[in-house]
C-alpha positions as CSV (number, residue, x, y, z in Angstrom):
1,M,3.6,12.6,-24.8
2,H,0.5,11.2,-23.1
3,R,-1.1,10.6,-26.5
4,C,2.1,9.0,-27.8
5,L,2.2,6.6,-24.8
6,T,-1.4,5.6,-25.3
7,C,-0.7,4.8,-29.0
8,C,2.5,2.8,-28.1
9,A,0.5,0.8,-25.5
10,A,-2.1,0.0,-28.1
11,A,0.6,-1.0,-30.6
12,F,2.2,-3.4,-28.1
13,S,-1.2,-5.1,-27.6
14,A,-1.8,-5.4,-31.3
15,C,1.6,-6.7,-32.2
16,V,1.9,-9.3,-29.4
17,A,-1.7,-10.7,-29.8
18,P,1.0,-7.0,-25.7
19,A,4.5,-8.3,-18.2
20,A,5.6,-7.5,-16.3
21,R,7.7,-9.3,-18.2
22,A,5.3,-9.1,-16.6
23,A,5.8,-6.4,-17.1
24,D,3.6,-2.9,-16.1
25,W,6.5,-1.3,-17.4
26,Y,8.7,-4.0,-16.1
27,T,7.7,-7.5,-17.0
28,G,9.0,-11.0,-16.0
29,A,8.8,-14.2,-18.0
30,V,6.2,-16.8,-17.0
31,A,6.3,-20.5,-17.5
32,P,6.0,-21.5,-21.2
33,V,2.9,-23.3,-22.4
34,E,3.8,-27.0,-22.9
35,R,1.9,-27.5,-26.1
36,G,3.7,-24.4,-27.6
37,A,7.3,-25.6,-27.1
38,W,8.4,-22.1,-28.1
39,I,12.0,-21.1,-28.8
40,V,11.1,-17.4,-28.5
41,A,8.6,-15.9,-26.0
42,V,7.3,-12.3,-26.3
43,D,5.8,-10.6,-23.2
44,A,4.2,-7.2,-23.3
45,S,2.6,-5.1,-20.6
46,T,0.7,-1.8,-20.2
47,T,0.0,-0.1,-16.8
48,L,-2.2,2.9,-16.2
49,S,-2.8,4.6,-12.9
50,S,-5.0,7.3,-11.4
51,Q,-1.8,9.2,-10.6
52,G,-1.3,10.0,-14.2
53,A,1.5,7.5,-14.7
54,Q,1.6,5.4,-17.9
55,F,4.0,2.7,-18.7
56,A,4.4,0.2,-21.6
57,G,7.1,-2.5,-21.9
58,A,8.1,-5.6,-23.7
59,T,10.5,-8.5,-23.2
60,V,11.7,-11.0,-25.7
61,T,13.3,-14.2,-24.3
62,A,15.0,-16.8,-26.6
63,A,16.4,-20.3,-26.1
64,P,19.3,-20.5,-28.6
65,R,19.9,-24.3,-28.2
66,D,16.5,-25.8,-27.6
67,T,12.9,-24.8,-26.7
68,L,12.0,-22.9,-23.6
69,L,10.7,-26.1,-22.1
70,V,14.3,-27.3,-21.8
71,G,16.9,-25.8,-19.4
72,G,19.9,-24.0,-20.9
73,P,21.2,-20.7,-22.1
74,R,18.8,-17.8,-22.6
75,L,19.0,-14.4,-24.4
76,R,16.7,-11.6,-23.4
77,L,15.9,-8.1,-24.7
78,D,13.9,-5.5,-22.6
79,G,12.3,-2.3,-23.7
80,L,10.1,0.3,-21.9
81,I,8.6,3.8,-22.2
82,G,6.8,5.7,-19.5
83,L,5.5,8.9,-17.9
84,Y,5.5,9.4,-14.1
85,R,5.5,12.1,-11.4
86,A,8.8,12.7,-9.6
87,G,9.0,14.1,-6.1
88,G,11.6,16.8,-5.7
89,G,13.6,18.1,-2.9
90,N,11.6,21.4,-2.8
91,G,8.4,19.5,-1.9
92,G,6.9,19.8,-5.4
93,S,6.7,17.3,-8.3
94,A,7.7,17.2,-11.9
95,L,6.5,15.3,-14.9
96,G,9.1,12.7,-15.9
97,E,9.6,10.8,-19.1
98,Q,11.5,7.5,-19.2
99,A,12.7,5.0,-21.7
100,E,15.0,2.0,-21.5
101,I,16.5,-0.8,-23.7
102,A,18.5,-3.7,-22.3
103,A,20.3,-6.8,-23.7
104,M,21.1,-9.7,-21.4
105,A,22.2,-13.3,-21.4
106,G,21.5,-15.9,-18.8
107,Y,20.5,-19.4,-18.0
108,A,17.3,-21.2,-17.1
109,W,16.9,-24.2,-14.8
110,V,13.8,-26.2,-15.8
111,M,12.4,-28.5,-13.1
112,P,9.2,-30.6,-13.1
113,D,7.2,-28.0,-11.2
114,A,9.3,-24.8,-11.6
115,V,11.4,-22.7,-13.8
116,F,14.2,-20.5,-12.4
117,S,16.1,-18.0,-14.7
118,G,18.9,-15.5,-14.1
119,F,20.2,-12.8,-16.5
120,V,22.9,-10.1,-16.6
121,G,23.8,-7.6,-19.3
122,L,23.9,-3.9,-20.3
123,N,21.1,-1.3,-20.5
124,A,20.7,2.3,-21.7
125,R,18.2,4.3,-19.7
126,Y,16.8,7.8,-20.4
127,N,15.1,10.2,-17.9
128,A,13.9,13.7,-18.5
129,L,11.9,16.1,-16.3
130,S,9.4,18.9,-17.2
131,R,11.4,21.3,-15.0
132,F,14.7,21.6,-13.2
133,D,14.8,20.5,-9.6
134,S,18.0,20.6,-7.6
135,G,16.6,17.9,-5.3
136,L,16.6,15.3,-8.2
137,P,19.6,13.7,-10.0
138,D,20.9,14.9,-13.3
139,E,18.7,14.0,-16.3
140,G,19.8,12.4,-19.6
141,T,20.9,9.0,-20.8
142,R,23.1,6.6,-18.8
143,I,24.6,3.2,-19.7
144,G,24.8,0.6,-16.9
145,V,24.6,-3.0,-15.9
146,K,21.2,-4.8,-15.5
147,A,20.4,-8.1,-13.8
148,A,17.1,-10.0,-13.6
149,L,15.8,-13.1,-11.7
150,D,12.6,-14.9,-12.4
151,L,10.9,-17.9,-10.7
152,Y,7.6,-19.5,-11.8
153,A,6.4,-22.5,-9.8
154,R,3.4,-24.8,-9.7
155,P,3.3,-26.2,-6.2
156,T,0.1,-28.2,-7.1
157,A,-1.9,-28.7,-10.3
158,F,-4.3,-25.9,-9.1
159,T,-1.8,-23.3,-7.7
160,M,1.0,-21.1,-9.0
161,V,3.6,-18.7,-7.6
162,H,5.5,-16.2,-9.7
163,A,8.3,-13.9,-8.5
164,T,10.4,-11.7,-10.7
165,G,12.9,-8.9,-10.1
166,T,15.3,-6.6,-11.9
167,Y,18.0,-4.1,-11.0
168,A,19.8,-1.6,-13.3
169,S,22.8,0.5,-12.1
170,A,21.7,3.3,-14.5
171,F,19.6,5.6,-12.1
172,N,19.4,2.7,-9.6
173,A,16.2,1.4,-11.3
174,Y,14.6,-1.6,-9.6
175,Y,11.4,-3.7,-10.0
176,G,10.0,-6.6,-8.0
177,R,6.6,-8.4,-8.4
178,V,5.2,-11.4,-6.5
179,R,2.0,-13.2,-7.5
180,A,0.2,-16.3,-6.1
181,G,-2.9,-17.8,-7.4
182,V,-5.4,-20.7,-7.7
183,A,-6.9,-22.1,-10.8
184,G,-9.7,-19.9,-12.2
185,L,-11.3,-18.7,-15.4
186,A,-10.2,-19.9,-18.9
187,G,-7.3,-21.9,-17.4
188,G,-5.9,-18.8,-15.6
189,F,-5.0,-18.2,-12.0
190,L,-6.7,-15.8,-9.6
191,G,-4.9,-14.4,-6.5
192,P,-3.1,-11.5,-4.8
193,E,0.0,-9.6,-6.1
194,F,2.5,-7.2,-4.7
195,A,5.0,-5.0,-6.5
196,V,7.7,-2.4,-5.7
197,L,9.4,-0.3,-8.3
198,G,11.4,2.9,-8.7
199,D,14.7,4.6,-9.4
200,D,16.5,7.8,-8.4
201,F,13.4,9.8,-9.6
202,Y,10.4,7.7,-8.8
203,R,9.3,5.2,-6.1
204,Q,6.1,3.2,-5.8
205,W,4.5,0.1,-4.3
206,R,1.4,-1.8,-5.4
207,A,-1.0,-4.3,-3.9
208,G,-3.8,-5.8,-5.8
209,V,-5.5,-8.8,-7.4
210,H,-4.6,-10.6,-10.6
211,L,-6.2,-13.0,-13.1
212,S,-3.3,-14.2,-15.2
213,G,-2.4,-17.0,-17.6
214,M,-5.8,-17.2,-19.3
215,Q,-5.2,-19.1,-22.5
216,F,-6.8,-18.0,-25.8
217,G,-5.1,-19.9,-28.7
218,A,-1.4,-19.1,-28.7
219,V,-1.9,-16.0,-26.4
220,Q,-1.9,-15.8,-22.6
221,L,-3.8,-12.9,-21.2
222,G,-3.6,-11.4,-17.7
223,V,-5.1,-8.4,-15.9
224,S,-4.4,-6.8,-12.5
225,V,-6.2,-4.1,-10.5
226,G,-5.4,-2.7,-7.1
227,Y,-4.0,0.1,-4.9
228,L,-0.7,1.9,-5.3
229,H,1.3,4.5,-3.3
230,D,4.1,6.6,-4.8
231,R,6.4,9.1,-3.3
232,A,5.1,12.1,-5.3
233,R,1.3,11.7,-5.5
234,K,0.6,9.2,-2.6
235,G,-2.3,6.8,-2.9
236,G,-4.2,5.8,-6.0
237,A,-5.4,3.0,-8.2
238,Y,-3.8,1.0,-11.0
239,T,-4.6,-1.5,-13.7
240,T,-2.2,-3.7,-15.7
241,L,-2.7,-5.7,-18.8
242,D,-0.2,-8.5,-19.6
243,L,0.0,-10.5,-22.8
244,R,2.3,-13.3,-23.8
245,T,2.9,-15.2,-27.0
246,G,5.7,-17.0,-28.8
247,F,6.9,-19.1,-31.6
């Protein structure tokens, strides 16, 4: 499974150029590039950690009436796969496998210096553990409701703020990520980031530094590194690669 995830992460990178949305296994949309005037944006992300966790995810966001530069209805598809360590009630940990697909509809409000989007829809989420643990919930596939919020703002010409969050009723899965930055290399932004994520099996928070929004043709590239702490394996390090493109 480790080898499969590594191959999937590489495939994401190749096809999209891969969050976050953003992202990381959860990804959030970022502001579209003006010169692109896309009607569809594709965000892909891969996260690796010293804890042995691996996640890869992708989000497709479409504007059915106009371009993503214009406020209006939005359609969104999310997908993810991952490996993680789950802490059990007996004090041990089990290797977990995870996958999700989601389809949502929503609306985006486009302002001169900000974009705010909200989505709601259905998701199917799968969790499986390497061994039985009575301290963890039942495994398998569940269908539930998923919601997502995303805000990207440019307070000045040289600064940015991005906040994104999702919640799914299947296994109570959640994700939140906040980034702030100042103009840096290759048109990107450099600054701090903080994230929380988890579900009924897995909980983690991250604090690090990102360099995001670097423009290379029709592709935006971002990278993050930092410290993480999860319930099963405690402290460690992580790195995330985010890619975004559209048409």
